C-alpha positions in Angstrom: 58.7 124.9 70.1 55.7 125.9 68.1 52.9 128.1 68.1 50.3 129.0 65.4 47.1 130.5 65.6 44.0 130.3 63.5 41.3 133.0 63.1 38.8 132.7 61.7 38.2 135.9 59.3 41.3 137.7 57.5 43.1 140.0 59.2 42.9 138.1 62.5 40.0 139.2 63.0 37.2 136.8 64.5 37.1 132.6 66.6 41.1 131.2 66.5 42.7 128.5 67.7 46.5 128.3 68.8 48.3 125.5 68.0 51.7 124.3 69.9 52.1 120.6 67.8 50.6 118.3 65.7 46.9 118.4 65.2 44.9 115.1 62.4 42.1 117.4 62.9 41.6 120.5 63.4 37.8 120.7 61.9 35.6 121.5 65.3 38.1 124.4 66.7 36.9 126.6 63.7 34.4 126.5 60.9 36.9 128.1 58.1 40.8 130.0 58.3 41.1 133.4 56.0 44.4 134.6 58.8 46.8 132.7 59.5 50.1 134.2 62.6 53.0 131.6 63.1 54.6 132.9 66.2 57.2 130.7 66.0 58.3 127.8 64.3 57.3 125.7 61.7 54.6 124.5 59.9 53.2 122.5 57.6 49.1 123.2 57.5 46.8 120.7 55.6 43.4 120.5 54.0 42.8 117.7 54.7 42.4 116.0 58.3 44.5 113.1 58.7 48.2 114.8 57.9 46.4 114.6 54.0 45.4 116.8 51.4 47.5 120.4 49.4 50.5 121.1 51.7 51.3 124.3 52.9 54.4 125.6 54.8 54.5 127.9 57.2 57.2 129.8 58.8 57.3 132.7 61.6 55.2 136.1 60.3 51.5 136.4 59.7 49.7 135.6 56.8 46.3 138.2 56.7 44.2 137.0 53.5 46.4 133.1 53.6 43.8 132.3 51.4 45.0 135.0 48.5 48.8 134.8 49.8 49.3 130.5 49.3 46.4 130.5 46.5 44.9 127.6 48.9 41.1 127.2 50.2 39.2 129.0 53.7 39.8 124.9 54.4 42.5 124.6 56.7 41.4 120.6 58.6 45.5 119.6 60.2 49.5 120.5 61.1 52.4 119.7 61.7 55.1 121.2 63.6 58.4 120.6 61.6 60.6 120.2 64.4 64.0 122.4 64.2 66.8 120.1 62.8 70.8 121.2 63.3 72.8 118.7 61.6 73.7 117.4 58.3 70.9 116.8 56.0 71.0 113.8 53.7 68.5 112.0 51.1 68.4 110.4 47.9 65.5 110.2 45.5 65.5 106.5 43.1 64.2 106.2 39.8 61.9 103.5 40.5 59.0 102.0 43.8 61.0 101.1 46.3 64.2 102.6 46.3 65.2 100.6 43.1 66.8 101.9 39.9 69.2 104.6 39.6 70.3 106.4 43.0 70.4 110.5 43.4 71.7 111.9 47.1 71.3 115.2 47.8 72.8 116.9 51.1 72.0 120.2 50.4 69.1 122.9 48.1 68.8 121.7 44.2 67.1 124.1 42.1 66.6 122.3 39.1 66.6 117.8 40.0 66.4 118.2 36.2 69.4 120.1 35.8 71.5 118.5 38.5 70.2 114.7 37.6 69.0 114.7 34.3 65.6 113.8 35.6 62.9 115.0 37.5 60.8 111.6 38.3 61.3 109.9 41.2 59.5 107.3 42.5 61.2 106.9 46.4 63.7 108.4 48.4 65.6 107.8 51.9 65.0 110.8 54.3 68.4 110.2 56.2 68.4 113.6 57.8 66.6 116.8 57.9 63.6 118.1 57.5 62.7 118.7 53.2 60.5 120.3 51.6 59.2 119.0 47.8 58.2 120.7 45.7 56.5 119.5 42.3 58.5 122.7 39.2 61.5 124.0 39.8 62.5 127.0 41.4 61.0 126.1 44.8 57.1 126.8 43.1 54.5 124.6 42.8 52.9 122.0 44.9 55.0 121.6 48.2 55.3 118.0 50.2 56.8 117.9 53.8 59.6 114.8 53.7 60.9 113.8 56.6 62.6 111.1 58.4 62.4 108.0 56.9 61.6 105.6 53.4 59.2 106.6 51.2 58.6 103.4 48.9 56.4 105.2 46.8 55.6 108.7 45.7 51.5 107.7 46.9 53.7 107.6 50.9 54.7 111.7 50.1 51.7 113.0 49.3 52.0 113.1 45.6 50.1 112.5 42.8 52.4 111.7 40.4 56.6 111.2 40.6 57.8 114.3 39.4 60.0 117.0 41.2 61.4 120.1 41.1 63.3 120.8 43.6 63.3 120.5 46.9 64.6 122.6 49.7 65.8 121.3 53.6 64.3 123.1 56.2 66.6 125.4 58.2 66.3 127.9 61.0 66.4 130.6 59.1 
């Protein structure tokens, strides 16, 4: 089980809201978010309702000036708890939409997809096991996208604005 607390002011001040599960619309609980405390578990937070928009991964810890730390505006509108996964990890990346074209398989972290597969544009993927974070840039930088088990027939399905993937990391209970 996870627990995240959103605060309206920096350094955990002002109105706050505690969340222990997915919440598709946080708008009615607070007007803005300047600091966050993750007491347990891992979460993705989104700047739009219904788990849309920019995504940011947060693990257990304190974020006293969330906007400055993450480079995000003060708008947190939804959050998703990421369940811990203790089994194996496996995903397939595809060159084209609808699982078409060349296929590459991953079972571990990859800091640079271009170096490993000689390509960085993937239009679809299938996550068979585990939960993953995709980054637009190599070395786990740039925009983040959370992938849970399932088929993603287009990069739009994981929230991507382009098919570019730079690196991929497994979400583990570090």
